[in-house]
TIRO-422320 format. One record per residue (C-alpha): z, x, y; residue number from 1. Coordinates in Angstrom, 2 decimals. Example, Ala and Ser with C-alpha at 12.3 -4.5 7.8 and 13.67 -1.06 7.14 Angstrom:
REM TIRO-422320
(filo (7.80,12.30,-4.50),1),
(filo (7.14,13.67,-1.06),2),
***
This chain:
REM TIRO-422320
(filo (-4.24,34.04,-32.80),1),
(filo (-0.89,35.99,-32.74),2),
(filo (1.97,34.61,-34.72),3),
(filo (3.62,31.56,-33.36),4),
(filo (6.93,29.67,-34.22),5),
(filo (5.43,26.32,-34.22),6),
(filo (4.04,24.13,-37.21),7),
(filo (0.25,24.15,-37.27),8),
(filo (-1.64,20.70,-37.18),9),
(filo (-5.34,20.69,-38.02),10),
(filo (-7.51,18.10,-36.36),11),
(filo (-11.10,16.84,-37.12),12),
(filo (-14.13,17.45,-35.03),13),
(filo (-13.88,14.27,-33.19),14),
(filo (-10.34,15.11,-31.91),15),
(filo (-11.63,18.70,-31.04),16),
(filo (-14.28,17.49,-29.04),17),
(filo (-12.04,15.24,-26.97),18),
(filo (-9.35,17.96,-26.61),19),
(filo (-12.11,20.35,-25.38),20),
(filo (-13.21,17.69,-22.69),21),
(filo (-9.87,17.74,-21.36),22),
(filo (-8.19,14.75,-23.03),23),
(filo (-4.50,15.46,-24.17),24),
(filo (-4.14,12.92,-27.02),25),
(filo (-4.60,13.39,-30.76),26),
(filo (-4.72,10.34,-32.98),27),
(filo (-2.92,10.04,-36.31),28),
(filo (-6.09,9.46,-38.37),29),
(filo (-7.68,12.58,-36.72),30),
(filo (-5.09,15.11,-38.23),31),
(filo (-3.91,16.64,-41.34),32),
(filo (-0.60,18.75,-41.75),33),
(filo (1.15,20.18,-40.25),34),
(filo (1.79,23.20,-42.46),35),
(filo (5.40,23.29,-42.66),36),
(filo (8.51,20.95,-42.31),37),
(filo (9.08,19.45,-38.61),38),
(filo (11.06,16.69,-36.74),39),
(filo (9.46,14.14,-34.66),40),
(filo (9.58,15.42,-31.03),41),
(filo (8.91,19.08,-31.99),42),
(filo (6.28,21.24,-30.65),43),
(filo (3.25,22.03,-32.91),44),
(filo (-0.01,24.07,-32.64),45),
(filo (-3.20,22.09,-32.66),46),
(filo (-6.08,23.87,-34.51),47),
(filo (-9.65,22.96,-35.41),48),
(filo (-10.79,23.01,-39.14),49),
(filo (-11.84,26.49,-38.68),50),
(filo (-8.46,27.64,-37.49),51),
(filo (-9.42,27.85,-33.54),52),
(filo (-6.38,27.29,-31.38),53),
(filo (-6.79,24.15,-29.22),54),
(filo (-3.49,23.91,-27.55),55),
(filo (0.23,22.95,-28.18),56),
(filo (1.85,19.53,-27.93),57),
(filo (4.61,17.15,-29.22),58),
(filo (4.24,15.34,-32.39),59),
(filo (5.60,11.89,-33.15),60),
(filo (4.49,10.38,-36.56),61),
(filo (5.86,6.86,-35.14),62),
(filo (3.01,6.71,-32.71),63),
(filo (-0.56,6.11,-32.96),64),
(filo (-0.86,9.07,-30.70),65),
(filo (0.44,11.49,-33.00),66),
(filo (0.24,14.54,-30.56),67),
(filo (0.27,14.66,-26.67),68),
(filo (-0.68,18.03,-25.57),69),
(filo (1.54,19.99,-23.23),70),
(filo (-0.25,23.15,-22.82),71),
(filo (-3.61,25.13,-23.35),72),
(filo (-2.13,28.52,-22.64),73),
(filo (-0.73,30.47,-25.64),74),
(filo (1.63,32.37,-23.32),75),
(filo (3.77,29.01,-22.93),76),
(filo (6.96,29.04,-24.62),77),
(filo (8.27,25.57,-23.34),78),
(filo (11.79,26.95,-22.35),79),
(filo (13.74,26.08,-19.32),80),
(filo (11.51,28.54,-17.14),81),
(filo (8.30,26.80,-18.37),82),
(filo (9.63,23.12,-17.27),83),
(filo (11.00,24.52,-13.96),84),
(filo (7.51,25.91,-13.20),85),
(filo (5.96,22.72,-13.98),86),
(filo (8.29,20.65,-12.05),87),
(filo (7.84,22.95,-9.05),88),
(filo (4.07,22.50,-9.43),89),
(filo (4.13,18.78,-9.25),90),
(filo (6.50,18.69,-6.31),91),
(filo (4.42,21.27,-4.25),92),
(filo (1.45,19.13,-5.06),93),
(filo (3.16,16.04,-3.70),94),
(filo (4.48,17.69,-0.59),95),
(filo (1.07,18.95,0.14),96),
(filo (-1.05,15.84,-0.31),97),
(filo (1.75,13.11,0.85),98),
(filo (3.13,15.29,3.84),99),
(filo (5.70,13.10,5.58),100),
(filo (5.46,10.46,3.00),101),
(filo (6.80,12.61,0.25),102),
(filo (10.27,10.99,0.54),103),
(filo (8.63,7.76,-1.02),104),
(filo (6.06,9.00,-3.49),105),
(filo (5.56,9.33,-7.19),106),
(filo (6.54,12.78,-8.35),107),
(filo (5.53,12.76,-11.67),108),
(filo (2.42,10.66,-12.99),109),
(filo (2.57,11.39,-16.81),110),
(filo (-0.60,12.89,-18.24),111),
(filo (-2.01,13.62,-14.80),112),
(filo (0.82,16.05,-14.17),113),
(filo (1.18,17.34,-17.88),114),
(filo (4.27,15.26,-18.56),115),
(filo (2.80,13.02,-21.04),116),
(filo (4.66,9.42,-20.96),117),
(filo (6.85,10.30,-17.92),118),
(filo (6.87,8.57,-14.64),119),
(filo (9.19,9.56,-11.85),120),
(filo (9.34,7.66,-8.45),121),
(filo (11.31,8.93,-5.43),122),
(filo (12.67,6.18,-3.13),123),
(filo (14.53,8.19,-0.35),124),
(filo (17.40,9.55,-2.24),125),
(filo (17.12,7.47,-5.39),126),
(filo (14.85,8.66,-8.19),127),
(filo (13.78,6.10,-10.82),128),
(filo (11.96,7.17,-13.87),129),
(filo (10.22,5.41,-16.87),130),
(filo (9.95,7.30,-20.28),131),
(filo (7.20,6.25,-22.69),132),
(filo (6.87,9.16,-25.15),133),
(filo (9.29,10.78,-27.65),134),
(filo (8.52,14.14,-26.17),135),
(filo (9.80,13.28,-22.82),136),
(filo (12.72,11.45,-24.12),137),
(filo (14.17,14.25,-26.12),138),
(filo (13.67,16.72,-23.07),139),
(filo (14.92,14.65,-20.24),140),
(filo (18.32,15.98,-20.40),141),
(filo (16.65,19.37,-19.29),142),
(filo (14.23,17.90,-17.00),143),
(filo (16.50,15.63,-14.80),144),
(filo (18.98,18.14,-13.66),145),
(filo (16.06,20.63,-12.89),146),
(filo (14.45,17.83,-10.72),147),
(filo (17.62,17.15,-8.91),148),
(filo (17.90,20.94,-8.15),149),
(filo (14.25,21.31,-7.07),150),
(filo (14.45,18.39,-5.09),151),
(filo (17.19,19.83,-2.94),152),
(filo (14.69,22.59,-1.85),153),
(filo (12.66,19.84,-0.41),154),
(filo (15.57,18.69,1.51),155),
(filo (16.24,15.50,-0.82),156),
(filo (19.93,15.15,-2.04),157),
(filo (19.37,12.88,-4.84),158),
(filo (22.25,10.00,-4.88),159),
(filo (21.34,8.69,-8.48),160),
(filo (18.80,8.56,-11.28),161),
(filo (17.85,5.10,-12.66),162),
(filo (16.01,4.80,-15.90),163),
(filo (13.48,1.80,-16.20),164),
(filo (12.85,2.22,-19.93),165),
(filo (11.76,-1.22,-20.94),166),
(filo (8.18,-1.15,-21.52),167),
(filo (6.84,-2.49,-24.93),168),
(filo (5.16,0.94,-25.43),169),
(filo (8.56,2.46,-26.34),170),
(filo (8.48,0.36,-29.24),171),
(filo (5.38,2.21,-30.63),172),
(filo (7.07,5.74,-29.94),173),
(filo (10.15,4.53,-31.84),174),
(filo (12.32,4.32,-28.89),175),
(filo (14.72,1.70,-27.99),176),
(filo (13.97,-0.38,-24.77),177),
(filo (16.95,0.03,-22.12),178),
(filo (17.59,0.66,-18.49),179),
(filo (20.59,2.21,-16.56),180),
(filo (21.90,5.01,-14.44),181),
(filo (21.34,8.23,-16.00),182),
(filo (24.74,10.20,-16.01),183),
(filo (24.54,13.62,-14.21),184),
(filo (27.60,15.16,-12.64),185),
(filo (27.75,14.59,-8.97),186),
(filo (25.42,11.46,-9.25),187),
(filo (26.28,7.88,-8.75),188),
(filo (26.19,5.32,-11.74),189),
(filo (27.82,2.37,-9.88),190),
(filo (25.12,1.46,-7.09),191),
(filo (23.99,-1.98,-6.52),192),
(filo (20.15,-1.10,-7.29),193),
(filo (18.86,-1.64,-3.87),194),
(filo (17.52,0.83,-1.56),195),
(filo (15.74,0.84,1.89),196),
(filo (12.49,2.75,2.32),197),
(filo (9.97,2.98,5.02),198),
(filo (6.16,3.14,4.30),199),
(filo (3.43,2.80,6.97),200),
(filo (6.21,1.96,9.43),201),
(filo (7.37,-0.95,7.54),202),
(filo (10.97,-1.21,6.09),203),
(filo (11.40,-2.77,2.60),204),
(filo (14.45,-3.74,0.60),205),
(filo (13.59,-2.36,-2.94),206),
(filo (15.25,-3.73,-5.94),207),
(filo (14.91,-0.64,-8.41),208),
(filo (16.90,-2.52,-11.07),209),
(filo (15.34,-5.65,-11.36),210),
(filo (11.99,-5.23,-9.63),211),
(filo (8.61,-4.89,-11.33),212),
(filo (8.18,-1.42,-12.84),213),
(filo (10.13,0.81,-10.85),214),
(filo (10.78,-1.56,-8.10),215),
(filo (7.92,-0.83,-5.69),216),
(filo (4.14,-0.24,-5.95),217),
(filo (3.63,3.22,-4.20),218),
(filo (0.04,3.60,-5.30),219),
(filo (-1.32,1.05,-2.84),220),
(filo (0.41,2.88,0.18),221),
(filo (-2.93,4.00,1.87),222),
(filo (-4.86,0.89,0.71),223),
(filo (-2.32,-1.20,2.51),224),
(filo (-3.06,0.78,5.75),225),
(filo (-6.76,0.38,5.22),226),
(filo (-6.51,-3.20,5.04),227),
(filo (-4.27,-3.57,7.86),228),
(filo (-6.98,-1.89,10.02),229),
(filo (-9.11,-5.22,9.76),230),
(filo (-6.09,-7.57,10.35),231),
(filo (-5.83,-7.80,14.32),232),
(filo (-6.49,-11.28,15.44),233),
(filo (-7.30,-12.56,11.66),234),
(filo (-5.81,-15.50,9.66),235),
(filo (-4.93,-13.79,6.41),236),
(filo (-4.07,-15.11,2.85),237),
(filo (-2.46,-12.54,0.86),238),
(filo (-2.29,-13.42,-2.80),239),
(filo (0.14,-12.25,-5.47),240),
(filo (2.22,-10.52,-2.56),241),
(filo (5.01,-9.16,-4.70),242),
(filo (7.11,-7.58,-1.96),243),
(filo (5.04,-8.56,0.75),244),
(filo (3.68,-5.14,1.28),245),
(filo (-0.13,-6.09,2.22),246),
(filo (1.22,-9.16,4.13),247),
(filo (3.59,-6.97,6.49),248),
(filo (1.01,-4.33,7.02),249),
(filo (-1.37,-6.77,8.21),250),
(filo (1.28,-8.77,10.28),251),
(filo (2.57,-5.67,11.81),252),
(filo (-1.07,-4.51,12.63),253),
(filo (-1.50,-7.59,14.94),254),
(filo (-2.87,-10.34,12.52),255),
(filo (-2.70,-13.85,14.11),256),
(filo (-0.99,-15.32,11.05),257),
(filo (-0.48,-14.12,7.59),258),
(filo (0.32,-16.45,4.50),259),
(filo (2.03,-14.43,1.59),260),
(filo (1.67,-16.25,-1.72),261),
(filo (3.37,-15.33,-5.04),262),
(filo (4.25,-17.43,-8.31),263),
(filo (7.78,-15.66,-8.45),264),
(filo (10.63,-17.13,-6.72),265),
(filo (12.25,-13.75,-6.38),266),
(filo (9.21,-12.15,-4.98),267),
(filo (8.88,-15.06,-2.46),268),
(filo (12.46,-14.70,-1.38),269),
(filo (12.39,-10.83,-1.19),270),
(filo (8.93,-11.03,1.07),271),
(filo (10.67,-13.37,3.35),272),
(filo (13.73,-10.95,3.76),273),
(filo (11.32,-8.10,4.28),274),
(filo (9.55,-10.07,7.07),275),
(filo (12.78,-10.78,8.79),276),
(filo (13.87,-7.18,8.54),277),
(filo (10.94,-6.06,10.38),278),
(filo (11.10,-8.91,13.02),279),
(filo (7.55,-10.14,11.92),280),
(filo (7.39,-14.01,12.83),281),
(filo (3.59,-14.18,12.12),282),
(filo (4.14,-14.42,8.35),283),
(filo (5.00,-17.28,6.15),284),
(filo (5.64,-17.10,2.53),285),
(filo (4.52,-19.72,-0.23),286),
(filo (5.49,-20.09,-3.71),287),
(filo (2.54,-21.05,-5.84),288),
(filo (0.14,-20.06,-8.39),289),
(filo (-2.84,-18.48,-6.73),290),
(filo (-5.49,-19.83,-8.95),291),
(filo (-4.11,-23.39,-8.25),292),
(filo (-3.95,-22.62,-4.50),293),
(filo (-7.41,-21.42,-4.02),294),
(filo (-8.69,-24.45,-6.19),295),
(filo (-6.83,-26.87,-3.98),296),
(filo (-7.95,-25.41,-0.81),297),
(filo (-11.47,-25.70,-1.96),298),
(filo (-11.21,-29.33,-3.16),299),
(filo (-9.45,-30.24,0.28),300),
(filo (-12.65,-28.25,1.94),301),
(filo (-9.96,-26.47,3.97),302),
(filo (-11.06,-22.94,5.12),303),
(filo (-8.14,-21.64,7.25),304),
(filo (-8.54,-18.04,6.53),305),
(filo (-11.03,-15.50,7.60),306),
(filo (-9.35,-12.49,5.67),307),
(filo (-8.11,-12.98,1.92),308),
(filo (-6.35,-10.05,-0.08),309),
(filo (-6.16,-10.32,-3.62),310),
(filo (-3.84,-7.87,-5.50),311),
(filo (-3.00,-9.59,-8.84),312),
(filo (-1.10,-8.01,-11.72),313),
(filo (-3.00,-6.41,-14.44),314),
(filo (-4.82,-9.17,-16.57),315),
(filo (-5.29,-6.83,-19.26),316),
(filo (-3.17,-4.11,-20.88),317),
(filo (-5.58,-3.44,-23.88),318),
(filo (-9.33,-3.25,-24.75),319),
(filo (-8.75,-6.32,-26.90),320),
(filo (-8.17,-8.68,-23.95),321),
(filo (-10.75,-6.98,-21.38),322),
(filo (-13.16,-10.07,-21.92),323),
(filo (-10.53,-12.80,-21.04),324),
(filo (-9.53,-10.52,-17.99),325),
(filo (-12.85,-10.17,-16.81),326),
(filo (-13.08,-13.98,-16.62),327),
(filo (-9.85,-14.17,-14.85),328),
(filo (-10.84,-11.40,-12.31),329),
(filo (-14.31,-13.25,-11.83),330),
(filo (-12.56,-16.61,-11.19),331),
(filo (-10.03,-15.49,-8.61),332),
(filo (-12.82,-13.50,-6.70),333),
(filo (-15.31,-16.18,-6.75),334),
(filo (-12.82,-18.89,-5.41),335),
(filo (-11.73,-16.35,-2.50),336),
(filo (-15.44,-15.66,-1.85),337),
(filo (-16.17,-19.51,-1.66),338),
(filo (-13.34,-20.06,0.68),339),
(filo (-14.15,-17.24,3.22),340),
(filo (-16.46,-18.02,6.19),341),
(filo (-19.50,-15.68,6.74),342),
(filo (-18.23,-12.76,8.55),343),
(filo (-14.80,-13.15,6.89),344),
(filo (-13.24,-10.07,4.88),345),
(filo (-11.95,-9.71,1.32),346),
(filo (-9.86,-6.92,0.04),347),
(filo (-9.69,-6.91,-3.87),348),
(filo (-8.38,-4.78,-6.46),349),
(filo (-7.53,-4.41,-10.14),350),
(filo (-4.62,-2.22,-11.67),351),
(filo (-5.70,-2.09,-15.14),352),
(filo (-7.72,1.10,-16.38),353),
(filo (-9.38,-1.17,-19.02),354),
(filo (-11.06,-2.83,-16.33),355),
(filo (-13.29,0.13,-15.49),356),
(filo (-14.92,0.73,-12.27),357),
(filo (-18.11,-0.09,-13.88),358),
(filo (-16.77,-3.30,-15.13),359),
(filo (-15.11,-4.45,-11.99),360),
(filo (-18.10,-3.75,-9.85),361),
(filo (-20.10,-5.91,-12.26),362),
(filo (-17.82,-8.75,-12.16),363),
(filo (-17.86,-8.61,-8.25),364),
(filo (-21.66,-8.79,-8.20),365),
(filo (-21.58,-11.92,-10.67),366),
(filo (-18.79,-13.54,-8.64),367),
(filo (-20.54,-13.03,-5.50),368),
(filo (-23.82,-14.58,-6.84),369),
(filo (-21.86,-17.57,-8.11),370),
(filo (-20.15,-18.09,-4.81),371),
(filo (-23.82,-17.78,-3.21),372),
(filo (-22.55,-14.71,-0.86),373),
(filo (-23.48,-11.15,-0.35),374),
(filo (-20.94,-8.49,-0.03),375),
(filo (-21.15,-5.76,2.73),376),
(filo (-18.77,-2.92,1.42),377),
(filo (-16.50,-1.45,3.99),378),
(filo (-14.38,0.86,1.70),379),
(filo (-14.17,1.80,-2.04),380),
(filo (-10.79,3.35,-2.59),381),
(filo (-8.48,4.31,-5.55),382),
(filo (-4.84,4.88,-5.90),383),
(filo (-2.74,7.10,-3.40),384),
(filo (-3.09,10.98,-4.04),385),
(filo (0.66,11.01,-5.39),386),
(filo (-1.01,9.10,-8.38),387),
(filo (-3.78,11.76,-9.26),388),
(filo (-6.70,11.15,-11.25),389),
(filo (-7.19,13.90,-13.84),390),
(filo (-10.94,14.19,-14.82),391),
(filo (-11.28,14.04,-18.64),392),
(filo (-8.37,11.53,-18.87),393),
(filo (-9.75,8.12,-17.76),394),
(filo (-6.35,6.42,-18.33),395),
(filo (-5.37,8.10,-14.93),396),
(filo (-7.98,6.23,-13.12),397),
(filo (-6.78,2.66,-13.05),398),
(filo (-6.55,1.34,-9.49),399),
(filo (-9.76,0.00,-7.97),400),
(filo (-9.79,-1.26,-4.39),401),
(filo (-12.52,-2.59,-2.33),402),
(filo (-12.92,-3.87,1.30),403),
(filo (-15.89,-6.10,1.90),404),
(filo (-17.33,-8.44,4.89),405),
(filo (-18.85,-11.78,3.38),406),
(filo (-22.27,-11.93,4.83),407),
***
């Protein structure tokens, strides 16, 4: 290997196998070195115990993930031209796969775009970011101006960049939790935190300051459209509605009636406003715990719905809690299956990558057996393509979405 300016970190064979298989992470216990002084956030070269080069990435001793690989190309030098190319590549991909939906899409999806720990969502002319790695934190001052410049080439004049850096994962990177407008010349820093976006013909008020994650879940865009295709004439219960997205898609598609439910008062009020702004009078919104509601409907032997949508938050965010999450998913699905009539429809999903497709399907089979029903599969879907799944990095495949008929 030609002389390079970066410190050299040696990894064991386990890490080498993982990197060769396409995964970009190296854990601390898998490493020795580097061979010279460095600062956390620096670029390091990663080599095998025999000195074979595997790639270059960002090092952080504060994190369990000690190195996040950036490149497997020895010609890359990580200068402004490198980051410009990589951003351009990500934007070109979104324009290709999202087409007219580019204006409301995820522009950067972390490791899947080789920006480890960085999320960037575009809501019209508002960019909302989340940084979960030191490597991206120290480079955002370079990345954000480049992003604004490149978006102009796609006809997007960015009004503001808002950072949602509040996740607990930042603690593990040695980073503070914070949120706020990112100050760039020419961009606003005094907006009210709300923006209007249109998705699948539905208009939403998005609270990108206070809403969950970055304010709106773009990953279900086409799953909502698929769910709406079954809605005409049906009486629908939309559980964990958040901004009302599934409910409003179904109502617009011609549902006889939709009841949208969420435990959050803010979510309920937002859904009501979104229904009103779209002139949808076939929607009512209820604040309730979904588990309790499904239980009460069963006790009262009420079966007013022939279509139930389950879009709960992630029941698990670590491998240690998967068993408890499994029980939660099974319980909510079993309750919904028992309430539905034969010939009714169920949309169900999980947004946790720890709940793997195999586990999720196993859970659905057990729930159906307990509910004494059979499931006729209509569709098996994943997240929208602006959240690409990178083979070799299972963490990028997180959303499972199924449509069934109860038979």
